[in-house]
KEMAR-404212 format. One record per residue: residue in one letter; x, y, z of N, C-alpha, C in turn. Coordinates in steps of 0.2 Angstrom, whole numbers, padded with zeros to 4 digits, always signed. Each point is the difference from the previous one (the first is absolute). Last residue first. Example, Ala and Ser with C-alpha at 12.3 -4.5 7.8 and 13.67 -1.06 7.14 Angstrom:
% KEMAR-404212
S+0064-0011+0035+0004+0006+0001-0004+0005+0003
A+0002-0028+0000-0004+0006+0000+0004+0006+0000
***
This chain:
% KEMAR-404212
F+0539+1013+1125+0005+0004+0003-0001+0007-0003
P-0021-0017+0005+0005+0002-0005+0006+0004+0003
P-0014-0017+0015-0001+0006-0003+0005+0001-0005
M-0007-0025+0005+0003+0005+0004-0001+0007-0004
G-0008-0023-0006-0004+0004+0004+0004+0005+0004
A+0009-0016-0016+0000-0002+0007-0005+0004+0005
A+0004+0006-0023-0003-0008+0000+0000-0002+0007
A+0009+0021-0004-0007+0000-0001-0003-0007+0000
A+0023+0003+0001-0003+0002+0007-0007+0000-0001
A+0012-0004-0020+0000-0006+0005-0003+0002+0007
N+0002+0017-0017-0005-0005-0002+0000-0006+0005
E+0016+0016+0004-0006+0003+0001-0006-0005-0002
I+0023-0005-0004-0002-0002+0007-0007+0004+0001
P+0008-0008-0025+0001+0006+0005-0003-0002+0007
V+0007-0019-0018-0006+0004+0002+0002+0005+0005
A+0018-0011-0018-0003+0000+0007-0006+0004+0001
F+0019-0013-0020-0006+0005+0002-0002-0001+0007
G+0023-0005-0018-0005-0002+0005-0005+0005+0001
I+0022-0007-0018-0006+0004+0001-0005-0003+0005
G+0021-0010-0007+0002+0007+0001-0006+0005+0001
I+0001-0024-0004+0004+0003-0005+0001+0007+0001
F-0010-0025+0013+0001+0008+0000+0005+0001-0006
T-0016-0021-0002+0005+0002+0005+0001+0007-0002
G-0015-0016-0012-0003+0004+0006+0005+0002+0005
Q+0000-0013-0023+0003-0002+0006-0003+0003+0006
E-0004+0004-0024-0005-0005+0004+0003-0002+0007
G+0004+0025-0013+0001-0007-0001-0005-0004+0004
P+0001+0024+0002-0003-0002-0006+0001-0008-0002
N+0000+0014+0024+0005-0005-0004-0004-0002-0006
L-0003+0016+0024-0001+0000-0007+0005-0004-0004
I-0012+0000+0026+0006+0001-0004-0001-0001-0007
A-0014+0005+0026+0001-0003-0007+0006+0002-0003
T-0008+0006+0023-0005-0004-0003+0001-0003-0006
V+0009+0013+0024+0003-0002-0006-0006-0005-0003
I-0004+0021+0016+0000-0007+0000+0002-0003-0007
G+0006+0025+0013-0003-0003-0005+0000-0008+0002
V+0010+0018+0013-0003+0004-0004-0004-0004-0006
V+0013-0002+0026-0004-0003-0005-0003+0005-0004
A+0022+0004+0016-0007+0000-0001-0003-0003-0006
G+0024+0004+0008-0003-0006+0003-0008+0000-0001
D+0017+0016-0009-0001+0001+0008-0004-0006+0003
M+0006+0001-0024+0006+0000+0004-0001+0001+0008
T-0021-0010-0015+0005+0006-0001+0006-0001+0005
V-0017-0021-0010+0002+0005+0006+0005+0005-0002
L-0019-0020-0007+0004+0004-0004+0002+0006+0005
P-0010-0026+0006+0000+0007+0000+0005+0003-0004
G-0014-0023-0005+0005+0002+0004+0000+0008+0000
G-0014-0015-0014-0003+0002+0007+0005+0003+0005
S+0010-0015-0020-0006+0003+0000-0003+0001+0007
N+0021-0011-0006+0000+0007+0002-0007+0003+0001
G+0002-0021-0010+0002-0001+0007+0001+0007+0004
P+0005-0003-0026-0005-0003+0003+0002-0002+0008
N+0014+0020-0008-0002-0007-0004-0006-0003+0004
A+0017+0025-0002-0005-0004+0003-0002-0006-0004
A+0020+0022+0004-0002-0007-0003-0006-0003+0004
A+0003+0026-0004+0003-0004+0004-0003-0007-0002
D-0006+0021-0011+0004-0005-0003+0004-0005+0005
F-0026+0015-0003+0007-0001+0004+0004-0005-0004
Q-0026+0015+0000+0005-0004-0004+0007+0000+0003
I-0027+0004+0009+0007+0002+0000+0005-0004-0004
L-0028+0005-0005+0006-0004+0003+0006+0003+0001
N-0024+0004-0009+0003+0004+0005+0006-0003+0004
T-0017-0016-0012+0002+0006-0002+0003+0004+0006
L-0008-0026-0012+0002+0003+0006+0003+0007-0002
R-0017-0020-0011+0005+0005-0001+0001+0004+0007
E-0007-0026+0001-0002+0006-0002+0005+0005-0002
G+0005-0026-0002-0003+0004+0005-0003+0006-0004
E+0014-0018-0009-0006-0003+0003-0004+0004+0004
P+0021+0007-0010-0003-0004-0006-0007-0003+0003
A+0008+0024+0009+0002-0007+0001-0003-0004-0005
R+0004+0027-0001-0005-0006+0000+0003-0007+0000
F+0006+0029+0007+0002-0007-0002-0006-0005+0000
S+0010+0028+0002-0006-0004+0000+0003-0007-0002
R+0010+0024+0014+0000-0005-0006-0006-0004+0000
K+0009+0019+0015-0007+0000-0004+0001-0004-0006
L+0024+0006+0007-0006+0000+0004-0006+0000-0004
G+0028-0008-0001-0005+0004-0002-0006+0000+0004
S+0021-0010+0005+0001+0001-0007-0005+0005-0003
I+0013-0005+0025-0007+0001-0003+0001+0002-0007
V+0019-0015+0011-0003+0007+0001-0007+0000-0003
G+0016-0020+0013+0000+0003-0006-0003+0007+0001
G+0007-0026+0013+0000+0008+0000-0001+0002-0007
S-0006-0023+0016+0003+0002-0006-0001+0008-0001
A-0002-0023+0019+0000+0007-0002+0003+0002-0006
S-0012-0023+0014+0005+0003-0005-0001+0007-0001
P-0007-0021+0019-0002+0006-0003+0006+0003-0004
G-0002-0021-0006+0000+0006+0003-0001+0000+0007
I-0008-0014-0023+0007+0001+0003+0000+0007+0003
G-0018-0010-0014+0000-0002+0007+0006+0001+0004
F-0004+0009-0022+0000-0008-0001+0001-0003+0007
P+0002+0024+0005+0000-0002-0007+0002-0008-0001
F-0008+0017+0020+0002-0007-0001+0000-0002-0007
G+0003+0026+0011-0005-0005+0000+0004-0007-0001
V+0003+0029-0002+0001-0005+0005-0005-0006-0001
A+0011+0024-0013-0005-0005+0000+0002-0006+0005
L+0007+0028-0002+0002-0007+0001-0006-0005+0000
V+0009+0027-0010-0005-0005+0003+0003-0006+0001
E+0006+0027-0008+0002-0006+0002-0005-0004+0003
D-0003+0021-0018+0000-0002+0007+0002-0007+0001
G-0004+0009-0021+0007+0000+0002+0001-0001+0007
P-0023+0010-0010+0004-0005-0003+0008+0001+0002
I-0018+0008+0017+0001+0002-0007+0005-0006-0002
L-0018+0006+0022+0004-0004-0003+0002+0003-0007
D-0016+0008+0017+0006+0004-0001+0006-0005-0003
G-0023-0007+0005-0001+0006-0003+0007+0004-0002
T-0007-0022+0011+0004+0000-0006+0000+0007-0003
G-0004-0009+0027-0003+0002-0006+0005+0000-0006
R+0004-0015+0022+0000+0007-0002-0003+0000-0006
M+0003-0018+0023-0002+0001-0007+0000+0008-0002
T+0011-0021+0018-0001+0007-0001-0002+0001-0007
A-0003-0024+0013+0004+0004-0004-0002+0007+0000
A-0003-0018+0021-0003+0002-0006+0004+0005-0004
Q+0005-0020+0019+0001+0007-0002-0003+0001-0007
L-0002-0018+0023-0001+0001-0007+0001+0007-0002
D+0003-0013+0022+0003+0006-0002+0000+0001-0008
D-0004-0025+0006+0000+0006+0005+0004+0006-0003
P-0015-0016-0015+0006-0001+0004+0000+0006+0005
L-0024-0010-0010+0006+0005-0001+0006-0002+0004
S-0024-0012-0012+0004+0001+0006+0006+0004-0002
K-0017-0002-0016-0004-0002+0006+0004+0000+0007
A+0001+0017-0023+0003-0006+0003-0003-0002+0006
R-0009+0013-0022+0001+0001+0007+0003-0006+0003
L-0001+0014-0026+0000-0006+0004+0000+0002+0007
V-0006+0012-0026+0002+0001+0008-0001-0007+0003
A+0005+0008-0027-0003-0004+0005+0002+0002+0007
L+0001+0009-0028+0002+0001+0006-0005-0005+0005
D+0002+0009-0025+0003-0007+0002+0002+0000+0007
N-0013+0017-0011+0007+0002+0001+0004-0006+0002
E-0024-0002-0005+0003+0005-0005+0007+0002+0001
P-0012-0014+0015+0002-0004-0006+0003+0005-0005
Q-0002-0001+0026-0001+0006-0004+0002-0003-0007
A-0007-0010+0027+0003-0001-0007-0002+0006-0004
G+0000-0013+0027-0002+0006-0004+0004-0001-0007
V+0001-0016+0018-0005+0005+0003-0002+0006-0004
L+0012-0027+0001-0001+0006-0004-0005+0004+0003
M+0017-0016+0015-0007+0000-0004+0000+0006-0004
A+0020-0017+0012-0003+0007-0001-0006-0001-0004
D+0019-0015+0017-0005+0000-0006-0003+0007+0000
S+0025-0005+0009-0007+0001+0002-0004-0001-0006
E+0027+0000+0012-0004-0002-0006-0008+0000+0003
H+0027+0010+0007-0007-0002+0002-0004-0001-0006
G+0023+0009-0001-0001-0007-0001-0007-0003+0002
D+0009+0023+0001+0003-0004+0005-0001-0008-0001
F-0010+0017-0015+0007+0002+0001+0004-0005+0005
F-0023-0010-0010+0002+0007+0002+0008+0000+0001
T-0019-0014-0015+0005-0001+0004+0003+0007+0002
V-0025-0012-0010+0005+0005+0001+0005-0001+0005
R-0021-0013-0016+0005+0000+0005+0005+0006+0000
I-0026-0010-0010+0005+0005+0000+0004+0000+0006
R-0018-0016-0016+0003+0001+0007+0005+0005-0001
K-0014-0006-0018-0004-0002+0006+0003+0001+0007
S+0002+0014-0025+0004-0004+0005-0005-0003+0005
G-0004+0016-0018-0001-0007-0002+0003-0005+0005
V+0010+0024-0001-0006-0001-0003-0001-0008-0001
V+0020+0013+0009-0004-0005+0004-0007-0001-0003
V+0017+0013-0011+0004-0005+0004-0004-0005+0004
H-0009+0019-0014+0002-0006-0003+0004-0005+0003
L-0006+0021+0010-0006-0004-0001+0002-0007-0003
N+0019+0014+0013-0004+0000-0006-0006-0005+0000
T+0008+0012+0023+0004-0004-0005-0004+0001-0007
L+0001+0008+0029-0002+0002-0007+0004-0004-0005
I-0009-0002+0027+0005-0001-0005-0002+0002-0006
T-0005+0000+0028-0003+0002-0006+0006+0000-0005
G+0001-0004+0024+0001-0006-0004-0004+0002-0007
N+0002+0015+0019-0004-0005+0002+0000-0006-0005
D+0013+0021-0002+0003-0005+0004-0005-0005+0003
I+0000+0012-0024-0003+0002+0006+0003-0006+0005
I+0008+0000-0022-0002+0007+0000-0003+0002+0007
V+0017-0021-0012-0005+0002+0005-0001+0007+0000
V+0006-0015-0022+0003+0005+0005-0006+0002+0005
G+0007-0022-0019-0004+0005+0003+0003+0005+0004
T+0004-0020-0022+0002+0004+0006-0005+0004+0002
G+0000-0025-0013+0001+0007-0001+0002+0004+0006
T-0006-0026-0013+0004+0003+0005+0000+0008-0002
S-0011-0017-0014-0003+0000+0007+0004+0004+0005
R+0006-0004-0025-0007+0003+0001-0002+0001+0007
S+0023-0007-0007-0002+0005-0005-0008+0003+0001
H+0015-0017+0013-0002+0006+0003-0003+0005-0005
L+0012-0023-0002-0007-0001+0003-0003+0007+0003
K+0023-0003-0010-0005-0003-0005-0007+0000+0003
P+0019+0008+0014-0003+0005-0005-0005-0003-0005
D+0006-0007+0026+0001-0003-0007-0003+0005-0005
E+0004+0001+0026+0001+0004-0005+0001-0003-0007
H-0006-0009+0022+0006-0002-0003+0002+0005-0006
K-0020+0002+0013+0005+0000+0005+0007-0002-0003
A-0020+0001-0014+0002+0007+0003+0005+0000+0005
A-0007-0021-0010+0003+0005-0005+0002+0007+0003
A-0013-0015+0013+0006-0002-0001+0005+0004-0004
E-0023+0005+0000+0003+0002+0007+0007-0003+0000
E-0013-0006-0018+0001+0007-0001+0004+0002+0007
K-0007-0022-0001+0005+0001-0005+0002+0007-0001
D-0018-0007+0015+0007-0003+0002+0005+0002-0005
D-0022+0007-0005+0002+0003+0006+0007-0003+0001
K-0016-0005-0018+0007+0002-0001+0003+0003+0006
D-0023-0007-0004+0004-0006-0002+0008+0002-0001
D-0017+0017+0006+0000-0006+0005+0004-0006-0002
D+0008+0024-0008-0006-0003-0001+0000-0006+0005
T+0014+0024+0003+0000-0007-0002-0007-0002-0001
G+0018+0023+0004-0007-0002-0001+0000-0007-0003
V+0018+0016+0015-0001-0006-0005-0007-0001+0000
I+0018+0021+0008-0007-0002-0001+0000-0006-0005
R+0018+0016+0017+0000-0005-0005-0008-0003-0001
V+0009+0025+0010-0002-0007+0002+0000-0004-0007
V+0010+0025+0013-0001-0004-0006-0002-0007+0002
S+0006+0018+0015-0007+0000-0002-0001-0004-0006
P+0022+0004+0011-0005-0003+0005-0007+0000-0002
R+0017+0010-0015+0000-0008+0000-0005-0003+0006
I+0006+0025-0006-0007-0004-0003+0000-0007+0002
A+0019+0014+0006-0006+0003+0003-0007-0004-0002
A+0022-0006-0008+0000-0001+0007-0007+0003+0003
Y+0005+0004-0023-0001-0007+0001-0001-0001+0008
A+0007+0021-0006-0007-0001-0002-0002-0007+0001
R+0023+0005+0003-0004+0003+0006-0008-0001-0002
A+0015-0007-0016+0001-0004+0006-0004+0002+0006
Y+0002+0013-0020-0004-0006-0001+0000-0005+0006
P+0014+0020+0000-0007+0001+0001-0005-0006-0002
S+0024-0006+0009-0002+0004-0005-0008+0002+0001
P+0018-0002+0020-0004-0005-0004-0003+0005-0006
L+0024+0007+0011-0007+0000+0002-0004-0005-0005
V+0026+0001+0009-0004+0000-0006-0007-0001+0002
E+0022+0013+0013-0005-0006+0000-0004+0000-0006
K+0018+0016+0003+0002-0005+0006-0005-0006-0001
A-0001+0018-0015+0006-0003-0001+0001-0005+0005
L-0019+0013+0001-0001-0005-0006+0007-0003-0001
T-0001+0017+0016-0004-0005+0002+0000-0006-0005
Q+0011+0020-0005+0004-0003+0004-0004-0006+0003
K-0011+0015-0014+0005-0004-0004+0004-0004+0005
V-0016+0014+0009-0003-0006-0003+0005-0004-0004
A+0007+0020+0010-0002-0005+0005-0003-0006-0003
G+0004+0018-0014+0007-0003+0002-0002-0005+0005
D-0018+0013-0007+0003-0005-0005+0006-0003+0002
I-0008+0016+0014-0005-0006+0000+0003-0005-0005
D+0011+0021+0001+0001-0004+0006-0004-0006+0000
E-0004+0015-0017+0006-0003-0001+0002-0005+0006
Q-0019+0014+0001-0001-0006-0004+0006-0004-0002
T+0000+0015+0022-0002+0001-0007-0001-0007-0003
L-0002+0009+0027+0002-0004-0005-0001+0001-0007
V+0005+0017+0021-0006-0003-0004+0003-0004-0005
R+0011+0006+0024+0000+0001-0007-0005-0003-0004
A-0003+0007+0026+0003-0005-0004+0000+0002-0007
P+0001+0019+0020-0005-0005-0004+0004-0005-0004
A+0010+0011+0023+0000+0002-0007-0005-0005-0004
F+0007+0001+0024-0007+0001-0002+0000+0002-0007
L+0021-0005+0011-0005-0004+0003-0007+0000-0003
A+0018+0014-0007+0002-0007-0002-0005-0005+0003
H-0002+0023+0005-0001-0001-0007+0001-0007-0002
Q+0006+0007+0022-0007-0001-0001-0002-0001-0007
A+0023+0004+0004-0003-0007+0003-0007-0001-0001
I+0009+0021-0006+0002-0005-0005-0002-0007+0003
G-0003+0018+0014-0005+0001-0006+0002-0006-0005
G+0014+0002+0019-0007-0002+0002-0005+0000-0006
S+0022+0009-0003+0000-0007+0001-0007-0003+0002
M+0002+0024-0001+0000-0003-0007+0001-0008+0001
I+0001+0012+0020-0007+0001-0003+0000-0004-0007
L+0020+0002+0011-0004-0005+0003-0007+0000-0003
L+0016+0016-0007+0002-0007-0003-0005-0005+0003
V-0002+0022+0008-0003+0000-0007+0002-0007-0003
A+0009+0005+0021-0008-0001+0001-0003-0001-0007
A+0023+0005+0001-0001-0007+0003-0008-0001+0000
A+0008+0021-0005+0001-0005-0006-0001-0007+0002
A-0001+0017+0017-0006+0001-0005+0001-0005-0006
W+0017+0001+0016-0006-0003+0003-0006+0000-0005
M+0020+0011-0006+0001-0007+0000-0006-0004+0003
P+0001+0024+0001-0002-0002-0007+0001-0008+0000
A+0005+0010+0021-0007+0001-0002-0001-0003-0007
R+0023+0000+0008-0004-0004+0003-0008+0000-0002
H+0023+0010-0007-0006-0001-0004-0004-0005+0003
R+0020+0007+0011-0002+0006-0003-0006-0001-0004
V+0010-0019+0010-0002+0005+0005-0003+0006-0003
L+0009-0016-0014-0007-0002+0003-0002+0004+0005
F+0021+0004-0010-0005+0001-0005-0007-0001+0003
N+0020-0004+0013-0002+0007-0001-0006+0001-0004
R+0008-0022+0001-0003+0002+0006-0002+0007+0000
V+0013-0008-0018-0007-0002+0000-0004+0002+0006
R+0023+0006-0001-0004+0004-0005-0008-0003+0000
H+0016-0011+0013-0001+0006+0003-0005+0004-0005
R+0008-0021-0006-0005+0000+0005-0002+0006+0003
R+0018+0000-0015-0007-0002-0004-0006+0000+0005
T+0021+0015+0008-0001-0007-0002-0007-0001-0004
P+0015+0023+0001-0005-0003+0004+0000-0007-0003
K+0023+0013+0000-0006+0000-0003-0005-0004+0003
G+0023+0002+0008-0004+0007+0000-0006+0000-0003
D+0016-0018+0003+0003+0005-0005-0004+0006+0000
P-0005-0018+0015+0006+0002+0001+0003+0005-0005
A-0027-0001+0003+0006-0005-0001+0006+0003+0001
A-0020+0010+0013+0002+0000-0007+0005-0006+0000
P-0020+0001+0019+0007+0003-0002+0002-0002-0007
E-0026+0002+0006+0005-0005+0001+0007+0004-0002
P-0023+0013+0009+0004-0003-0006+0005-0004+0002
E-0023+0005+0014+0007+0002+0000+0004-0003-0006
A-0023-0005+0006+0001+0006-0003+0007+0003-0001
P-0006-0020+0011-0001-0001-0007+0000+0006-0004
D+0013-0007+0023-0006+0004-0002-0001+0000-0007
T+0019-0009+0012-0005-0005-0002-0006+0004-0001
S+0027+0008-0001-0007+0001+0003-0004-0005-0003
P+0027-0003+0003-0005+0002-0005-0007+0000+0004
S+0023+0006+0014-0003-0006-0003-0006+0002-0005
S+0013+0016+0015+0003-0001-0007-0003-0006-0003
T-0007+0006+0021-0002+0005-0004+0003-0001-0007
A+0005-0014+0018-0006-0001-0002-0002+0005-0005
T+0021+0002+0010+0000-0006-0005-0008-0001-0003
S+0004+0017+0016+0003+0002-0006+0000-0006-0005
T-0007-0003+0022-0005+0004-0004+0003+0002-0007
D+0013-0012+0015-0005-0004-0003-0005+0004-0004
R+0018+0011+0011+0002-0004-0005-0005-0004-0003
A-0005+0012+0019+0000+0005-0006+0003-0004-0006
L-0002-0011+0020-0007+0001-0002+0001+0004-0007
A+0020-0004+0013-0002-0005-0004-0007+0000-0003
A+0007+0018+0014+0005-0001-0006-0002-0006-0004
M-0010+0003+0020-0003+0005-0005+0004+0000-0006
E+0007-0013+0018-0006-0003-0003-0003+0005-0005
P+0019+0007+0012+0002-0006-0005-0007-0003-0003
R-0003+0017+0016+0003+0003-0006+0002-0006-0004
T-0020-0007+0015+0006+0004+0001+0003+0002-0006
P-0027-0003+0006+0006-0003-0003+0007+0004+0001
S-0022-0001+0017+0002+0003-0007+0006-0003-0002
G-0009-0005+0022-0003-0004-0006+0002+0003-0007
P+0000+0016+0021+0001-0007+0000-0003-0004-0005
R+0007+0025-0005-0005-0003+0005+0002-0008+0000
H+0012+0025-0006+0000-0007-0001-0005-0003+0005
R+0007+0024-0007-0006-0002+0003-0001-0008-0001
S+0023+0016+0001-0005-0003-0004-0006-0003+0004
R+0020+0011+0009-0006+0004-0001-0005-0003-0005
S+0018-0012+0018-0001+0002-0007-0006+0004-0001
Y+0015+0000+0023-0005-0004-0003-0001+0003-0007
L+0019+0000+0022-0002+0003-0006-0005-0004-0004
P+0008+0003+0027+0000-0005-0006-0003+0004-0005
A+0015+0012+0019-0007-0002-0001-0001-0004-0006
K+0022+0000+0015-0003+0003-0005-0007-0002-0001
K+0015+0001+0024-0003-0004-0006-0003+0004-0005
M+0021+0006+0017-0008+0001-0001-0002-0004-0006
***
């Protein structure tokens, strides 16, 4: 008699792992369980000696103090932004007088600036003219002397003038042109022209001329009043001493409201006394301050001797009187 077949009581279903497979799966599970966790919240294993590693301690600290660390990072970010904003928008430092003096010293050390006299001369030179007054029988001789600057022939007829209006109006001394039959003026650029006498003020030895032809871009001088002048102020006399020039000589104002009587002329009053060198031929030229402005018209020199050359005392008519002679309003 055949025995009935025996069946397993396990509810094994097709596709389920066999016992050997289950055993292998168990081994794999055991190995996976023993591997380090990748969860950031899981602590790392200790070192072989049982103590936590440095990385372990830092990681645990960051995990435990996550909120305070985020707060500290936020505060640091805000502070960095404030510092950057202050650096970008902070007001510039105010310059002190010491800063300015230091900058000026550095500039002066690097380049030599022109002297005040040189700047004053450059300002007035385009307005200064040579004046030659001649008689009919001396035209050729006097003009040749003017061109060749022969000092021996200029003691009487050669003088200086200054353009005060760009229409060719020129101020000079009356004694430079009085008695002349012909008046010739030479401008800054070499242009020559006849001129006529259009005004005179004998009490101040002043004459007003008008040139018949003008150079291009004629420049009139700047004039200023004498009310703020004091002895010791620097001045420059520009002219054609003995026909040589234009020549510049520097000095100071020696006094104000002086009087002087020329041997052959009237007594002049309210004069500016100065010590810048002046000689025959400087008459009618401008007396200039360091800003290049005309404050007077050189009119006389004092020399008790007979040579009539400069010994340190010159006189100029204040520009207020000279302007009145030209019909200009007082300063």
